[in-house]
N, C-alpha and C positions, 0 to 999 in steps of 0.2 A: 140383514142390511147392517153395514158397519161404517161408522163415521170416519174411521181411518182409511177405509177403501175409497170413500168419497173424497177425502183430502188428497189421496194419491191421484185420483182422477183430475183434480184441479191443480195439482202440483203445489199444494199448500203444506208447509212443514214448519210453520212458526207457532209460538205458544198460543193456546186457545182456552186457558183456564178461566179467564174472565169474560163474561158476556158484556163487553164494553164496546164503545163506538170504534175504537182503533182496530179491534179484532174483526168487527163487522165489516169495516171498509176493506180490510185486507182479504177476507174470505170472498166478499162480493167481487172484488176486482179479479181475483184468481178464477172465480166462477165464470165471469163473462168473457175472459180471455182464453178459457179452456173449452167451454161448452157452447157450440154454435146455436144460434136461433135458426131452426130449420124445420121444414114441413115435408122432407123428402119421402117419408113413409107413405104419405098420401099419393105420391107419384111413383111409388114402387109397388103398389098393390098391397101394402101392409096396413092393417087396421091399427088405430092409435087408441090404446086403452088408457082411461083416466084412473089409474090404479097405482098406488105408491110402489108396490113391488115391481110391477111391469115397467114403470118409469125409471126406477132405480136400475133394473137389469139393462134397460136400453141405454141409458145415458152413462152410468158408471161402469158397468161390466162390458157392454158392447162398444163403449166409447163413441156413442152417437150424440147428437144434439136433440133439440125438441122445440116445439112452439111454446108460447107463454104458459099454457096450462100445464105443460110437463116441466119445463125448466124452473118456473117459479114454485111449483109444488115440491120439487126436489129440494130447492133452497129453503122452503118453509120447513120441511122435515129436518134438514141439517141444522138450521138455526134454533129450532125447537129443542133438538137433541142437546144443543150447547147451552140451553137455559135462557134463551132470549124470550122476552115478553112480546109475543108476535101473534098477529091474526091476518086472515085472508080478507081482501077487499075485492070488489068487482067494479070494472070501469067500462065506459062506452067510448070507443075510439072515434076520433074526428076523421071524416072522409072528405078530403079536399075536393074530390069530383062533385060531391053532393053539397059541399059547403055547409056541412052540419054534422052533428054527432049521431051515431047509430041509435035507433030507438031502444034496442035491447043491449044488455051487458054482453060484451064480447071479448073481455080482457080480464086477466087476473093479476093482482098486484098485492104487495104485502105491506103491513104497517108494523113497525118495531118501536117499542117504547123503551128508552134508556134513560134512567135517572129523571123520569118525569117528562122528558122531551120525546116527541113523536117524530118518526122518520118514515118516509116512503121508500121502499126497496122494491125494485122491479128489474129482474134480469131477463125479461122476456119480451122486450119491444123490438130489439134487433136494429140493424142498420144504423143510420146516422142519428136516430132519435133515442138511442139507448143511453140512459144515464150511466156514468162511470163511478158514481158514489151515491150512497143514500142521500136523499134530499130531506132537509128539515121541513116538517109540515107547518109552514108559516106563509100567510097570504101576503102577496105584494112585494116579497123580498127577492132580488136577483141573486141567484146561486150559480156563480161561474164555475164551470168544469172544463176539462180539455175539449169535449165535443161542442161546447157552446154554453150559453147562459140559459139556465132553466129557471122557471118561475111558476109558482102556484098563485091562482086567484080564487078566493073563496067568495061564494055568493049564496047566502041563505041556506047554508048547509051542504051545498054542492061545491066541490073543488075542481078547478080546471088547471091542467098542466100545459104549459107552452114552452117553446124553446126559441131563442133568438138565433137566427141562422146567419152564417157567414157567406161571403162570396165564394164562388168556385172558380178555380183556374184549371181549365181543361186543355192541356198542351196541344192536342191534335186539331183544335178549332183554329180558324183563321184569326188574325189580329183584330178583325172587326167584331169577333164574337166574344172576346173576353176582356176584362173579367166578367164572368157570368154571374148575375145576381139571381138567386133562386126565385121562382114565381111567388106570387101572393105576398109581396113585401118581405120583410125580414123576420116576421113572427110566424112560427108554425104551431098551430094548435095540435095537441097530441091526444089527450083524452080527458074525460070528466068522470068523477066518482064521488061517492059519499063514504062516510066512515062506518056504515053499517057492516058489522062483521059477517062474513060468509063462511060456509062450509064447502069443502071440495065437491060434495054431492050436488051443490047448487049449480055446478058447471057441467054435469054429466050430459044434459040435453044439448048444451052448446057444443061440447066435444063431438057428439054424434052428428049434430047439424052441420058443423063446419066441414066435416069430411064428405058430405054429400051435396051441399048447396052449390049449384053451378054459378051463382052470382058472387060467391065469396072469392076474394083475391087469392086466398090460399089454395083454392081449387084451380084457379086460372093460371097460377104461376108456381113453378118450383123455386123455392127460396132457401138459400143458405148464407147466413152472415155471421161473422166472428169479429169481435173487438180485438185490436192488436195493441201493442204498447204505444203507438202514436196515431192510430186511426181506426179504420174499419175495412174489412174485406166483405164483398157480397157477390154471390153468384145467383143471378135471377134468370132462369131459363138458360140461355147460352151466353149471357152477358156477364162478364166478370168486371167488377168495379173495385178499384183499390183507392181508398181515400186517405190522405195524410192530413191530419188536422193542423191548422195554423201554420201552413207551409211558409207563408209570409203573414204579416200582421193582418188579422181579420180576413184571411183567405185560406181556403182548403185546396189542396192539390188533388185533382181527380183524374185517374187513369182508367179508361174504359176499353176493354178488349172483348171481341166476340170469339168464342171458342167453338170448336166442332164437336159433333157427337162423340168422336173418338177421344177427345181431350177431357170430356166431362169427368170420367172416373179418376183420371190422373190428377186433375185439378182439385177434386174433392179430397183426395189423399194427401197431396202435397201442400195445399193451402189451408185446408180445414181439418186435416187428420181424421177424415171420415172414410171408412170402407163399408160399402153397402153389401148386404147379403143378396138383395134382389136387384134386378135391372131397373135403373132409373129412366123414366121417359120425361125429359125436360119439357 
């Protein structure tokens, strides 16, 4: 594995001698705009190995994406190679349908310490809840980014991440339907976590379970999302969503298209720069 090859994959060619915040931000943004969050292997009959060499080969050499366990593990390796003080953490996602957090840890994220300040780095949430910059680990402080305002709330050693949502403008809806305010008010809970350091092996059972559990959203839907320079692209099943952040003040522009089976392959190639080896069943 070669850090320069990884840099080529994410189109990063700036200086990286210092393990500082500026370099971290730049690498992170290149990573999320080059490597899609996707679970397509699961819908192509391909097993997903939680192994660094396998993850590197898949994402860097085969130019695929991955889900949180893969893309954050690759980022962990790269930042560690560059000399960052970094550790792995585990989180429990918020399930809006159940109105609560999952009982078990089902997400991986990273903590980076720079000059005594701690930052949360997560390249693997995907969609509209993907942070665009590392977030300072500080409770109760609004941290505005292009996707929206992120905020941590700490309670007795447990940290909660939430995002303030904007209204959505969906052009094909009738005038009576927009502006469309997302459900559940304007706060979206994302996940909760503690600062207990984890090892990648702690996630091996989760990696195996997520690939077979019929209740898991990743089994139910084929998902591919990629951050762009001004928003996010997402293909879920046959539904392609293109979101442009802050199209007008406090409002995102959302275009939704339904594509055919025949268009899936071309859409993945043109929009997400992904070419699959095996047939996808959306």
